C-alpha positions in Angstrom: 42.4 13.1 9.7 39.1 13.9 7.9 38.8 12.4 4.5 37.7 15.5 2.3 35.0 15.2 0.0 34.8 17.8 -1.9 32.3 17.2 -4.8 29.5 15.9 -2.5 29.7 19.5 -0.8 30.1 21.5 -3.7 27.0 19.6 -5.8 25.2 20.0 -2.6 25.6 23.6 -2.0 25.2 24.2 -5.9 22.1 22.5 -6.4 21.0 24.1 -3.1 21.6 27.7 -4.6 20.0 26.7 -8.0 16.9 25.8 -6.3 16.6 28.9 -4.6 16.7 26.8 -1.2 18.4 28.0 2.2 20.5 25.6 4.4 17.3 25.5 6.7 15.2 24.5 3.8 17.4 21.8 3.3 17.9 20.3 6.5 14.0 20.4 7.4 12.9 18.3 10.2 15.7 15.7 10.1 19.1 17.8 10.3 20.4 21.3 11.7 21.3 24.0 9.5 24.7 24.0 11.0 25.0 20.3 9.9 24.0 21.3 6.4 26.6 24.0 6.8 29.1 21.6 7.9 28.6 19.0 4.7 28.9 22.1 2.3 32.6 22.7 3.6 33.3 19.7 3.5 33.7 19.5 7.5 31.3 16.8 7.7 30.1 14.0 6.0 27.0 12.6 5.4 25.6 8.7 6.0 24.1 7.4 3.0 20.7 7.7 4.5 21.0 11.2 5.3 22.5 11.6 1.8 19.4 9.8 0.3 17.1 12.3 1.9 19.4 15.1 0.9 19.4 14.0 -2.4 15.4 13.4 -2.9 15.1 17.1 -1.6 17.4 18.1 -4.3 15.4 16.2 -6.9 18.8 14.1 -7.9 19.8 10.0 -7.7 22.0 9.5 -4.5 24.3 8.7 -7.6 25.2 12.3 -8.5 26.7 12.7 -5.5 28.9 9.8 -5.3 32.2 10.6 -6.7 34.3 7.2 -8.0 37.8 8.6 -6.5 36.3 8.8 -3.0 36.1 5.7 -0.7 35.3 6.4 3.0 37.7 4.3 5.7 37.0 0.5 6.0 35.9 1.2 9.8 33.0 3.4 8.5 29.6 1.0 8.7 28.3 2.9 5.4 31.3 1.4 3.3 29.6 -1.2 2.2 26.4 0.2 0.9 28.5 3.2 -0.2 30.8 0.4 -2.5 27.7 -1.1 -3.8 25.9 2.2 -4.7 28.8 3.4 -6.6 28.7 -0.2 -8.3 25.1 0.2 -9.5 25.8 3.7 -10.8 28.6 2.1 -12.8 26.7 -0.7 -14.1 24.3 2.3 -15.1 26.8 3.6 -17.7 28.1 0.1 -18.9 31.4 0.5 -16.8 31.0 -3.6 -16.0 34.4 -4.4 -15.0 35.0 -1.5 -12.6 31.6 -2.5 -11.4 32.8 -5.6 -11.0 35.7 -4.7 -8.9 33.6 -2.9 -6.5 31.1 -5.6 -5.7 34.0 -8.2 -5.2 35.4 -5.2 -2.4 31.9 -5.2 -0.8 31.7 -8.9 -0.4 35.0 -9.0 0.7 34.5 -7.1 3.7 30.8 -8.5 4.4 30.0 -9.9 7.5 30.0 -14.2 6.6 26.9 -14.5 8.8 25.2 -11.8 6.5 23.5 -14.0 4.4 20.9 -11.5 2.9 23.4 -9.0 1.6 26.1 -11.4 0.5 23.2 -13.3 -1.8 22.8 -10.0 -3.3 26.0 -9.0 -3.6 27.0 -12.7 -5.7 23.9 -12.0 -7.7 24.8 -8.9 -8.8 28.2 -9.9 -9.6 26.6 -12.8 -11.6 24.5 -10.3 -13.4 27.6 -8.2 -14.1 29.5 -11.0 -15.4 26.5 -12.0 -17.5 26.3 -8.8 -19.2 30.4 -9.0 -20.2 29.6 -12.6 -21.5 31.7 -14.3 -19.0 29.2 -17.4 -18.5 31.6 -19.5 -16.5 31.8 -16.8 -14.0 28.5 -15.7 -14.0 27.4 -19.5 -13.4 30.0 -19.3 -10.4 28.8 -16.3 -8.6 25.2 -17.0 -9.4 25.4 -20.7 -7.9 27.0 -19.0 -4.8 24.0 -16.6 -4.4 21.7 -19.7 -4.2 23.7 -20.8 -1.4 23.4 -17.7 0.8 20.2 -16.9 -0.3 18.9 -20.1 0.7 20.5 -19.6 4.1 18.6 -16.1 4.1 15.4 -17.5 2.9 15.0 -14.6 0.5 12.6 -16.6 -1.9 12.1 -14.0 -4.3 15.6 -13.3 -5.1 16.5 -16.9 -4.8 13.8 -17.4 -7.7 15.7 -14.6 -9.8 18.9 -16.2 -9.3 17.4 -19.6 -10.5 15.8 -18.6 -13.2 19.5 -17.0 -14.5 20.9 -20.0 -13.9 18.6 -22.0 -16.0 18.8 -19.3 -18.7 22.3 -19.7 -18.8 22.6 -23.4 -19.2 19.4 -23.5 -21.8 21.6 -21.2 -23.8 24.3 -23.1 -23.2 22.5 -26.3 -24.3 22.7 -28.3 -20.9 19.1 -29.3 -20.7 19.0 -31.2 -18.0 20.8 -28.6 -15.7 18.5 -25.8 -17.2 15.2 -27.8 -16.3 16.7 -28.5 -12.5 17.4 -25.0 -12.2 14.0 -23.6 -13.2 12.1 -26.8 -11.0 14.1 -25.0 -8.2 13.3 -21.5 -9.3 9.3 -22.3 -9.1 9.8 -24.2 -5.6 11.2 -20.8 -4.5 8.5 -18.7 -6.0 5.8 -20.9 -4.6 7.7 -20.5 -0.9 7.1 -16.9 -1.4 4.6 -15.6 0.7 3.4 -13.3 -1.4 3.5 -15.4 -4.4 4.3 -12.5 -7.0 2.4 -13.6 -10.0 5.0 -11.7 -12.2 7.3 -14.0 -11.3 5.5 -17.1 -10.9 4.3 -16.4 -15.1 8.2 -15.7 -15.7 9.1 -19.1 -14.3 6.6 -21.5 -15.5 6.9 -20.2 -18.9 10.9 -21.0 -18.4 10.6 -24.2 -17.1 7.6 -25.0 -20.1 10.2 -23.9 -22.2 13.2 -26.0 -21.3 10.7 -29.1 -21.0 9.6 -28.4 -24.7 13.6 -28.2 -25.4 14.0 -31.7 -23.7 11.3 -33.3 -25.6 9.1 -33.5 -22.6 6.2 -32.4 -24.2 3.2 -33.2 -21.8 5.4 -31.3 -18.8 6.2 -28.7 -21.1 2.8 -28.0 -22.3 1.1 -28.3 -18.5 3.3 -25.7 -17.8 3.0 -23.2 -20.4 -0.6 -23.3 -20.7 -0.3 -22.5 -16.7 1.8 -19.6 -17.9 -0.3 -18.3 -20.7 -3.6 -18.1 -18.4 -1.8 -15.9 -15.9 0.0 -14.0 -18.3 -3.2 -13.2 -19.8 -5.1 -12.6 -16.1 -2.2 -10.6 -15.1 -1.7 -8.5 -18.3 2.3 -9.3 -17.7 2.6 -11.3 -20.9 6.3 -12.1 -20.5 7.9 -14.0 -23.4 4.0 -14.5 -24.3 5.1 -15.0 -28.3 7.5 -17.6 -27.0 4.5 -19.5 -24.9 2.5 -19.4 -28.1 5.3 -20.6 -30.0 6.4 -23.2 -28.3 2.8 -24.6 -27.5 2.3 -24.2 -31.6 5.4 -26.3 -31.7 4.4 -28.9 -29.1 0.9 -29.2 -30.5 2.7 -29.9 -34.1 4.5 -33.0 -32.8 1.3 -33.9 -30.6 -0.5 -34.1 -34.1 -3.4 -31.7 -32.8 -2.6 -29.3 -36.0 -5.7 -27.2 -35.2 -4.0 -26.0 -31.9 -0.7 -25.7 -33.3 -2.4 -23.3 -35.9 -4.3 -21.4 -33.5 -1.5 -20.8 -31.2 1.1 -20.3 -33.6 -1.2 -17.5 -35.3 -1.7 -16.1 -32.0 2.0 -15.9 -31.5 2.4 -14.2 -35.3 -0.3 -11.2 -34.2 1.6 -10.8 -31.2 5.1 -10.2 -32.9 3.5 -8.4 -35.7 2.0 -5.9 -32.6 5.5 -5.4 -31.2 7.4 -5.4 -34.8 9.5 -8.2 -34.4 10.0 -8.9 -38.2 12.5 -11.9 -37.1 10.1 -13.8 -35.2 7.0 -12.8 -37.4 9.1 -14.7 -40.1 9.9 -17.8 -38.0 6.0 -17.9 -37.0 5.2 -17.9 -41.1 7.4 -20.9 -41.6 6.0 -22.9 -38.7 2.7 -21.8 -39.9 3.5 -23.4 -43.7 4.9 -26.9 -41.7 1.5 -27.0 -40.0 0.1 -26.5 -42.9 2.2 -29.3 -44.7 1.3 -31.7 -42.0 -2.6 -31.0 -42.8 -1.8 -31.6 -46.4 -2.8 -28.0 -47.6 0.0 -28.1 -49.8 -0.9 -25.2 -51.9 -1.1 -22.7 -49.1 1.9 -24.2 -47.5 4.0 -23.4 -50.4 2.4 -20.0 -50.6 3.4 -19.6 -46.4 6.9 -20.7 -47.0 7.6 -18.8 -50.2 6.7 -15.6 -48.7 8.7 -16.4 -45.9 11.7 -16.8 -47.6 11.6 -13.6 -49.6 10.5 -11.9 -46.3 13.9 -13.2 -44.8 15.9 -12.5 -47.9 14.8 -8.7 -47.7 15.8 -8.5 -44.2 18.9 -10.4 -44.7 18.0 -13.2 -42.2 20.2 -15.8 -43.7 19.4 -18.5 -41.0 15.3 -17.9 -41.6 15.6 -18.1 -45.5 17.7 -21.5 -45.4 15.0 -22.9 -43.0 12.2 -21.7 -44.8 13.8 -23.0 -47.8 14.5 -26.5 -46.1 10.6 -26.9 -45.1 9.7 -26.3 -48.9 11.8 -29.2 -49.7 10.2 -31.4 -47.1 6.8 -29.8 -48.3 7.9 -31.2 -52.3 8.9 -34.4 -51.0 5.7 -35.1 -48.9 3.4 -33.4 -51.8 1.3 -36.0 -53.5 1.0 -37.0 -56.1 4.5 -36.7 -56.7 5.6 -34.8 -60.2 9.3 -34.3 -61.2 9.0 -30.9 -61.1 8.3 -30.6 -57.4 11.6 -32.9 -57.1 13.5 -30.4 -59.1 12.5 -27.1 -57.0 13.0 -29.6 -54.0 16.8 -30.1 -54.9 17.2 -26.5 -55.9 15.9 -24.9 -52.5 18.0 -27.2 -50.8 21.2 -26.4 -52.7 20.4 -22.7 -51.6 20.0 -23.7 -48.2 23.2 -25.3 -48.2 25.0 -21.9 -49.3 23.0 -19.9 -46.7 23.1 -22.0 -43.2 26.6 -21.2 -41.7 26.0 -24.4 -38.7 27.8 -27.5 -39.7 25.0 -29.6 -37.9 22.1 -27.9 -40.2 23.9 -28.3 -43.3 24.3 -32.2 -42.8 20.4 -32.3 -41.9 20.0 -30.2 -45.7 21.9 -33.2 -46.7 20.1 -35.7 -45.6 16.9 -34.4 -47.0 18.8 -33.9 -50.6 20.0 -37.5 -50.4 16.2 -38.6 -50.2 15.3 -36.0 -53.5 17.8 -38.0 -55.2 16.7 -41.4 -54.1 13.1 -40.1 -54.9 14.8 -39.3 -58.2 16.7 -42.7 -58.9 19.7 -41.2 -58.2 21.0 -43.9 -55.6 24.7 -42.9 -56.0 24.4 -39.3 -55.7 22.3 -40.0 -52.1 25.0 -42.6 -50.8 27.8 -40.0 -51.8 25.8 -37.1 -49.9 25.0 -38.7 -47.1 28.9 -40.3 -46.8 29.8 -36.6 -46.9 27.7 -36.0 -44.2 29.4 -38.3 -42.0 32.7 -37.0 -41.2 31.1 -33.8 -39.9 28.4 -35.5 -37.5 31.4 -37.9 -36.2 33.3 -34.7 -35.4 30.4 -33.1 -33.9 29.3 -36.2 -31.9 25.8 -35.8 -33.0 24.7 -39.3 -31.9 21.0 -39.6 -33.0 21.5 -37.7 -36.3 24.9 -40.1 -36.9 22.7 -43.2 -36.3 20.0 -42.3 -38.7 22.9 -41.6 -41.6 24.2 -45.0 -40.8 20.7 -46.5 -40.7 19.8 -44.9 -44.3 23.0 -45.9 -46.1 22.7 -49.6 -44.6 19.5 -49.4 -46.8 20.5 -47.6 -50.1 23.4 -50.0 -50.2 20.9 -53.1 -49.4 19.1 -51.3 -52.3 22.0 -51.3 -54.8 22.8 -55.3 -53.4 26.0 -54.4 -51.7 25.6 -56.6 -49.1 28.8 -56.1 -47.0 28.4 -52.5 -47.1 24.7 -52.1 -46.0 25.2 -54.7 -43.2 28.5 -52.5 -42.0 26.5 -49.3 -41.6 23.5 -51.0 -40.4 25.4 -52.7 -37.3 27.1 -49.0 -36.9 23.6 -47.6 -36.8 22.4 -50.2 -34.1 25.4 -49.7 -31.8 25.0 -46.3 -31.6 21.2 -46.5 -30.6 22.2 -49.2 -28.3 24.9 -46.8 -26.6 22.2 -44.0 -26.6 19.9 -46.3 -24.6 22.7 -47.7 -22.0 22.9 -43.9 -21.3 19.6 -43.0 -20.9 18.6 -46.3 -18.5 22.1 -46.9 -16.9 20.4 -49.3 -14.5 18.9 -51.3 -16.9 22.2 -52.5 -18.6 23.2 -53.9 -15.5 
């Protein structure tokens, strides 16, 4: 029995008449007038290929004619294409849960050896899950896509898949996995016969940023400079601001302060051009830190105070707290030291503590505040502040920061002449550093 699709026929007939076209006009050289008549009467169903031609002539996307309630029988060779098109249409309407169901149905009836189509479907599912915020499901589907696309030798889509996986792991803080997937993405990009420059620029950028986050600064700088050159030559400007900011950050840690300032300023101008106030403020904070390292203390103070003011006006509490944190570091490093600057440092750190909501950032502020107390000669207050940070760091298992706090507490107890407490905290610090060393170089410990 023929499955009727009244909406398709009705829509075709209505649009044809509205455009003043005859059935023969719509049929053209590809179809007969009789075939168009049968479709409009719901006595025939066009294939998706035929429907695409008709849709083009009527000036509508094919999705306009697809009825969500209509599903061709499973024996129809166009079944999978229909489900995919319908899923794409639902995605465009933000009906992601429904789109996922259609993608899954299409995947379930796709031949096991049809690697290109299975890879595409897994990629689409991963993308949809990601937009829904279902990260574990997104990772699972993208990893399956990687397997299928490797078999299909679809290097372009494989690179996009590994880029997406790298991004997900980077956002989760899984730096090692993130770098691994971005490296695979770059390898896939370089195996692509056409060497799509935009895709390669994107991958070099993502890998460079992941290396920077992993503190592999030489590798990061190499890849980011390649990305920057490609971005400028092709005028793609993919993550251009992030590239310049990352290069500025790397050069700051390399003490190449002129280069750090140049790249960070370039990032600031880019974000100003696209009117991204959030990132402009972050750039200004970074520029303040660079000026502090260059011992241009007055310029650094102006930059950071202005950044804090802008962040406050924009309701960006994290950036405001960050600016205050950098201001405190500036006041501590300002030579010659003065009591009023130490008081300013204490005041801005107290503001930062109130503004930060992340406990790890709060403990970093407490570490700085303890240093202010030390410079003011308030050793008891410094010890009390650092001991308050310990509980948070032990719970969060932030090993490197915890080791620093233990070490500093040991030094402060030594200043007070409490040898027993000093030895206990210094030993805890040594134990953590030793544990971290063993994890980083397991073969050397054997």
